C-alpha positions in Angstrom: -16.6 21.2 -8.6 -14.5 24.3 -9.1 -10.9 24.5 -8.0 -11.6 26.5 -4.8 -14.4 24.1 -3.7 -12.0 21.2 -4.4 -9.3 22.5 -2.1 -10.9 21.7 1.2 -11.7 18.1 0.4 -8.3 17.6 -1.1 -6.6 18.8 2.1 -8.8 16.6 4.2 -8.3 13.6 2.0 -4.5 14.3 1.9 -4.5 14.0 5.7 -6.3 10.7 5.5 -4.0 9.4 2.8 -1.0 10.3 5.1 -2.6 8.1 7.8 -3.1 5.3 5.2 0.5 5.4 4.3 1.9 5.6 7.8 -0.1 2.8 9.2 0.3 0.5 6.1 4.0 0.9 5.6 4.8 0.5 9.3 4.3 -3.2 8.5 7.7 -3.2 6.7 9.4 -2.4 10.0 7.1 -4.5 12.1 7.8 -7.7 10.2 11.6 -8.1 11.1 10.8 -6.8 14.5 8.1 -9.4 15.2 10.3 -12.1 13.7 12.7 -11.7 16.6 10.0 -11.2 19.3 8.0 -14.3 18.3 10.8 -16.4 16.8 9.3 -16.7 13.3 10.6 -18.1 10.0 10.1 -15.9 6.9 6.8 -17.4 6.0 5.4 -17.0 9.5 6.7 -13.4 9.6 4.8 -12.5 6.4 1.6 -13.5 8.1 1.7 -9.8 9.2 1.0 -8.8 5.6 -1.6 -11.5 5.3 -3.5 -10.5 8.5 -3.4 -6.9 7.4 -4.4 -7.1 3.7 -6.9 -10.0 4.0 -9.1 -7.6 6.0 -9.7 -5.6 2.8 -11.1 -8.7 1.1 -13.2 -9.8 4.0 -14.5 -6.3 4.9 -14.7 -4.3 1.6 -18.2 -5.3 0.5 -19.7 -5.2 4.1 -18.1 -1.8 4.5 -19.7 -0.6 1.2 -23.1 -1.4 2.7 -22.1 0.5 5.8 -21.3 3.5 3.7 -24.7 3.4 2.1 -26.2 3.6 5.6 -23.8 6.1 7.2 -22.8 8.2 4.2 -19.2 8.7 3.2 -18.2 11.3 5.8 -19.6 9.4 8.8 -18.1 6.3 7.4 -14.7 7.8 7.4 -15.2 8.8 11.1 -16.3 5.2 11.9 -13.2 3.9 10.0 -10.9 6.0 12.1 -12.6 4.8 15.3 -12.1 1.2 14.3 -8.5 1.9 13.5 -8.0 3.3 17.0 -9.4 0.2 18.5 -6.9 -1.9 16.4 -4.0 0.3 17.7 -5.2 -0.2 21.3 -5.1 -4.0 20.8 -1.4 -3.8 20.3 -1.0 -3.1 24.0 -2.1 -6.5 25.3 -0.4 -8.1 22.3 2.9 -6.4 23.4 2.4 -7.2 27.1 2.0 -10.9 26.3 4.4 -11.0 23.3 1.5 -12.9 21.6 1.7 -13.3 17.8 -2.0 -14.2 17.4 -2.9 -11.0 19.3 -0.6 -9.0 17.1 -2.2 -10.5 14.0 -5.7 -9.8 15.4 -4.8 -6.2 16.1 -3.5 -5.8 12.5 -6.8 -7.2 11.1 -8.9 -4.7 13.1 -6.6 -1.8 12.2 -6.9 -2.8 8.5 -10.7 -3.2 8.8 -10.9 0.5 9.7 -8.6 1.3 6.8 -10.9 -0.6 4.5 -13.9 1.7 5.0 -11.6 4.8 4.6 -10.1 3.4 1.3 -13.6 2.5 0.0 -14.8 6.0 0.5 -11.7 8.1 -0.3 -10.5 6.7 -3.6 -13.6 7.2 -5.6 -14.0 10.6 -3.9 -10.6 11.6 -5.4 -11.5 10.2 -8.8 -14.8 12.2 -9.0 -13.4 15.5 -7.7 -12.6 16.5 -11.3 -12.3 15.3 -14.9 -11.7 11.6 -15.3 -8.7 12.3 -17.6 -6.8 14.0 -14.8 -7.9 11.6 -12.0 -4.5 9.8 -12.1 -2.8 13.1 -11.4 -5.0 13.8 -8.3 -4.5 10.2 -7.1 -0.7 10.8 -7.7 -0.9 13.8 -5.3 -2.6 11.6 -2.7 0.0 8.8 -3.4 2.8 11.3 -2.9 1.4 12.1 0.5 0.7 8.4 1.2 4.2 7.2 0.3 5.8 10.2 1.9 4.3 8.8 5.1 5.7 5.5 4.0 9.2 7.0 4.0 8.6 8.5 7.4 7.0 5.5 9.1 10.1 3.2 9.3 12.3 6.0 10.4 9.9 7.1 13.1 9.5 3.5 14.2 13.2 2.9 14.4 13.8 6.2 16.2 11.1 5.6 18.8 11.8 1.9 19.4 15.5 2.1 19.5 15.8 5.6 21.1 17.6 4.2 24.3 19.1 1.0 23.0 21.2 -0.3 20.2 19.8 -0.9 16.7 20.7 -4.6 16.6 17.5 -6.6 16.8 19.3 -9.9 17.4 21.2 -8.4 20.4 18.0 -7.4 22.2 15.7 -9.4 24.5 12.4 -10.4 22.9 10.3 -9.3 25.9 12.1 -6.0 26.0 11.4 -5.4 22.3 7.7 -6.3 22.8 7.3 -3.7 25.5 8.7 -1.0 23.3 5.6 -1.2 21.1 3.2 0.0 23.8 3.8 3.7 23.8 3.9 4.2 19.9 0.6 2.4 19.4 -1.0 4.1 22.3 0.0 7.4 20.8 -1.4 6.2 17.4 -4.7 5.4 19.0 -4.9 8.9 20.5 -4.1 10.6 17.2 -6.7 8.5 15.3 -9.3 9.6 17.9 -8.4 13.3 17.4 -8.5 12.8 13.6 -11.9 11.2 13.8 -13.2 14.3 15.6 -11.6 16.5 13.0 -13.3 14.8 10.1 -16.6 14.8 11.9 -16.5 18.6 12.4 -15.0 19.3 9.0 -16.9 20.8 6.0 -16.3 17.7 3.9 -19.3 17.3 1.5 -21.1 14.0 1.0 -20.0 12.2 -2.2 -22.7 11.8 -4.9 -22.4 9.3 -7.7 -23.9 9.9 -11.1 -27.0 7.8 -11.7 -27.6 8.2 -15.4 -24.3 7.8 -17.2 -24.3 4.0 -17.4 -26.7 1.4 -18.6 -28.4 -0.9 -16.1 -26.2 -4.0 -16.4 -27.4 -5.6 -13.3 -24.0 -6.3 -11.8 -20.5 -4.9 -11.6 -19.3 -8.1 -13.2 -20.8 -7.0 -16.4 -18.0 -4.5 -16.8 -15.0 -6.5 -17.9 -12.6 -3.5 -17.8 -13.6 -3.0 -14.1 -13.2 -6.7 -13.2 -9.9 -7.1 -15.0 -8.8 -3.8 -13.4 -9.5 -5.4 -10.0 -7.4 -8.4 -11.0 -4.6 -6.1 -12.1 -4.8 -4.3 -8.8 -4.5 -7.7 -7.0 -1.2 -8.3 -8.7 -0.1 -4.7 -8.2 -0.8 -4.6 -4.5 0.9 -8.0 -4.1 4.1 -6.9 -5.7 4.0 -3.5 -4.0 3.7 -5.1 -0.6 6.5 -7.6 -1.5 8.8 -4.7 -2.5 8.0 -2.7 0.6 7.6 -5.3 3.3 10.3 -7.9 2.4 13.2 -5.5 1.8 13.8 -5.4 5.5 13.8 -9.2 5.7 16.1 -9.4 2.7 18.5 -6.8 4.2 18.4 -8.7 7.5 19.3 -11.9 5.7 22.2 -10.2 4.1 23.5 -9.1 7.5 22.9 -5.4 7.0 22.2 -3.0 10.0 19.2 -0.8 10.2 17.0 -3.5 8.5 13.8 -2.0 10.0 14.3 1.3 8.1 14.9 -0.3 4.7 11.3 0.2 3.6 12.0 3.9 3.5 14.2 3.3 0.4 11.3 1.6 -1.5 8.9 4.4 -0.4 11.4 7.1 -1.4 11.4 5.8 -5.0 7.6 5.6 -4.9 7.5 9.3 -4.0 9.8 10.0 -7.0 7.4 8.1 -9.2 4.4 10.0 -7.9 6.2 13.3 -8.6 6.5 12.1 -12.2 2.7 11.5 -12.2 1.9 14.9 -10.8 4.2 16.7 -13.3 3.3 14.7 -16.4 -0.3 13.4 -16.2 -2.3 14.2 -18.2 -0.4 17.0 -20.1 2.5 14.9 -21.3 1.6 11.4 -20.3 -1.8 9.6 -20.5 -3.0 7.2 -17.8 -2.7 4.3 -20.2 0.9 5.1 -21.1 1.8 5.6 -17.5 0.5 2.2 -16.7 2.4 0.7 -19.7 5.7 2.2 -18.7 5.2 1.1 -15.1 4.7 -2.5 -16.1 7.7 -2.6 -18.4 9.9 -0.9 -15.7 8.7 -3.4 -13.1 9.7 -6.3 -15.3 13.2 -4.8 -16.0 13.8 -4.2 -12.3 12.6 -7.6 -11.3 15.1 -9.3 -13.7 17.8 -7.0 -12.3 17.0 -8.2 -8.8 17.3 -11.8 -9.7 20.5 -11.6 -11.7 22.5 -8.8 -9.9 25.0 -9.3 -7.1 24.3 -9.5 -3.4 27.9 -8.6 -2.7 28.5 -5.7 -5.0 27.7 -2.1 -4.0 28.6 -0.6 -7.3 25.3 1.1 -8.1 24.8 3.0 -4.9 28.5 3.8 -4.6 28.3 5.4 -8.1 25.1 7.3 -7.2 26.0 8.8 -3.8 29.6 7.8 -3.2 31.1 7.5 0.3 28.6 9.5 2.2 26.6 8.9 5.4 23.8 7.2 3.3 24.2 3.4 3.6 25.6 1.6 0.5 23.1 -1.1 -0.6 23.9 -4.3 -2.4 23.0 -4.1 -6.0 20.2 -6.6 -5.8 18.7 -4.8 -2.7 18.8 -1.5 -4.6 16.7 -2.9 -7.4 14.1 -4.1 -4.8 13.9 -0.5 -3.7 13.6 0.6 -7.4 10.4 -1.5 -7.7 8.8 1.4 -5.7 9.4 3.7 -8.7 7.9 1.2 -11.1 4.9 0.7 -8.8 4.1 4.3 -8.1 1.7 5.1 -11.0 -0.1 1.7 -11.2 -2.7 2.4 -8.6 -3.4 6.0 -9.8 -3.8 4.8 -13.4 -5.9 1.7 -12.9 -8.6 3.4 -10.7 -9.9 5.9 -13.3 -9.6 3.4 -16.1 -11.7 0.9 -14.1 -14.3 3.4 -13.0 -14.7 5.0 -16.4 -18.3 4.7 -17.7 -19.7 2.6 -14.8 -21.9 5.4 -13.5 -24.3 4.3 -10.8 -22.1 1.3 -10.2 -19.2 3.4 -9.0 -19.6 2.5 -5.3 -19.8 -1.2 -6.1 -16.8 -1.1 -8.5 -14.9 0.8 -5.8 -15.6 -2.0 -3.3 -14.5 -4.6 -5.9 -11.3 -2.7 -6.5 -10.7 -2.5 -2.7 -11.1 -6.3 -2.4 -8.2 -6.6 -4.8 -5.9 -5.4 -2.0 -6.1 -9.1 -1.0 -3.0 -9.4 -3.3 -1.1 -7.8 -0.4 -2.2 -10.7 1.8 -1.8 -13.7 -0.5 1.2 -12.9 -2.8 3.7 -12.2 0.0 2.9 -15.6 1.4 3.6 -17.1 -2.0 6.8 -15.2 -2.0 7.7 -16.5 1.5 7.1 -20.1 0.4 9.2 -19.6 -2.8 12.0 -18.1 -0.7 12.0 -21.2 1.5 11.8 -23.5 -1.6 14.7 -21.7 -3.4 16.6 -21.3 -0.2 17.0 -17.6 -1.1 14.8 -14.5 -1.2 16.6 -13.2 -4.3 15.3 -15.8 -6.7 11.8 -15.6 -5.2 11.4 -12.0 -6.5 11.1 -13.5 -10.0 7.4 -14.0 -9.3 7.1 -10.3 -9.9 7.4 -11.0 -13.6 3.9 -12.6 -13.7 2.4 -9.7 -11.7 3.8 -7.1 -14.1 2.8 -9.2 -17.2 -0.9 -9.0 -16.2 -0.6 -5.3 -15.6 1.0 -4.9 -19.0 -1.9 -6.7 -20.7 -4.4 -4.5 -18.9 -2.5 -1.4 -20.0 -2.4 -2.5 -23.7 -5.8 -4.1 -24.2 -8.0 -5.1 -21.3 -8.8 -1.6 -20.0 -10.7 -1.1 -23.3 -12.9 -4.2 -23.1 -16.6 -3.3 -23.1 -17.9 -6.9 -23.1 -16.7 -10.4 -22.2 -17.4 -11.5 -25.8 -15.1 -9.1 -27.6 -11.3 -9.2 -27.8 
C-alpha cells in the first residue's frame, strides 16, 4: 500500500488501539477499588487480571475461526459489540457488589478485545515493509498507552468526583454503585464505535499465500512459537508493572493509589516515542528488543534493592512540585513501563517474518500468549504473600526478561527445531 492509502486504516486502527489501552489499563485502577468493595487479599484481587487475560487464551483460536467466516472488518465490529455486552454486565455486578459477576464481566469484555487484537496487530504489521513494522506498532502503542495514562485519571475523577479519594474511608456499597455510570457510558461509546467501523472504508486484510513453504502447522516455525513464549513473559511482567503498582502504593500508605498506573503508562509512552523516532533508521527491531530486556533486568534489581522510604529519585527529578513524590522502589516499578514499551512492537514482526500463509494462525498463537497477563500476576500475588512483601516478589521479573533476552539474541533466528 502507498502512504496515502495507509493513512485511513492507520487512523481507524489508532482509534481501536486507544480503546484497547483504555479498557485494559483501567484494570490497574479497578484492582485496589474492588479489593475494598469485596474485601479481597492481594491474591484474590489479582484475579481481576486473571479473568481478563485468560480470555485471550481461551478465545484466541476460536476467534481466528470467526474471523475466517466474518472477515476482519466485520470481526472488529463483532468484537466491539461483545465488549459492549461485557461493559453492561458491570451494572448488575455493581448493584450486587458481586465479585464473581465482576470477573464474568471482565472475561466477556476481554473476549471482545481478543477478536480485535487478533485482527488488528497483523493488519498493522502488513501495512508496510516488515523492517519498519515495529515503528508502526510503536505508533499504535503510543496511542494505546496514552489511553493507559488517561484511564486511571478518568476513573479516579469520575468515581471520586463528589467524595474523598480515600478508598478505606468509603462504604463498599457506595463505591460499588459508583461504577454503574462509567461502564454504562463505556457500553454506549463501544456501540457507536462499532457502527463507525462498520461504515468506515477499512479494507479487508489479505495475507500472502505464496511466500512460505507448506509446513503443515504453525508449530513448525520455532521463531514464531518462541516468540509467543517471549510474549507470554512480556505480557505477564507488563501487567504486573501496570496492575500491581496501585496495590503496592496502597500497601505503602500512599494516597491516590488508583491513579498510580498512570506513572507506568507514562514511561511506556516515552518508550514508544523512542521506537517511533529511532526504528528502523537508527535502531533495529532486534536491538530494541535486546535493550528492552537488559533495561527490564536492571530496573527489576533496582526495585528489589532500593528503599521504600526514600524519595530521593523523584525529588531530584521534579523537586517540590505538585507532582507526588514516589518512594524509590515504587518509581522503579513505574520505570518498567519504559523497559517494556518496545517488546511487543519488536516481537510481532520478528515472529511473523517468513510465515506467509500461516500469518493468521501465528497471530492467533501470539494472542494466546496474552495469558501471561492472567497467570504471572497470580504467581506474583502468591510470592508477595510468601515473602510477606510485594517488593521482593518483583524479582520474578528477572526470569521474564531473561527469556526475552534469549529471544532477542538467538531464538528469533531459529528456522528449525533441530538447529541451535
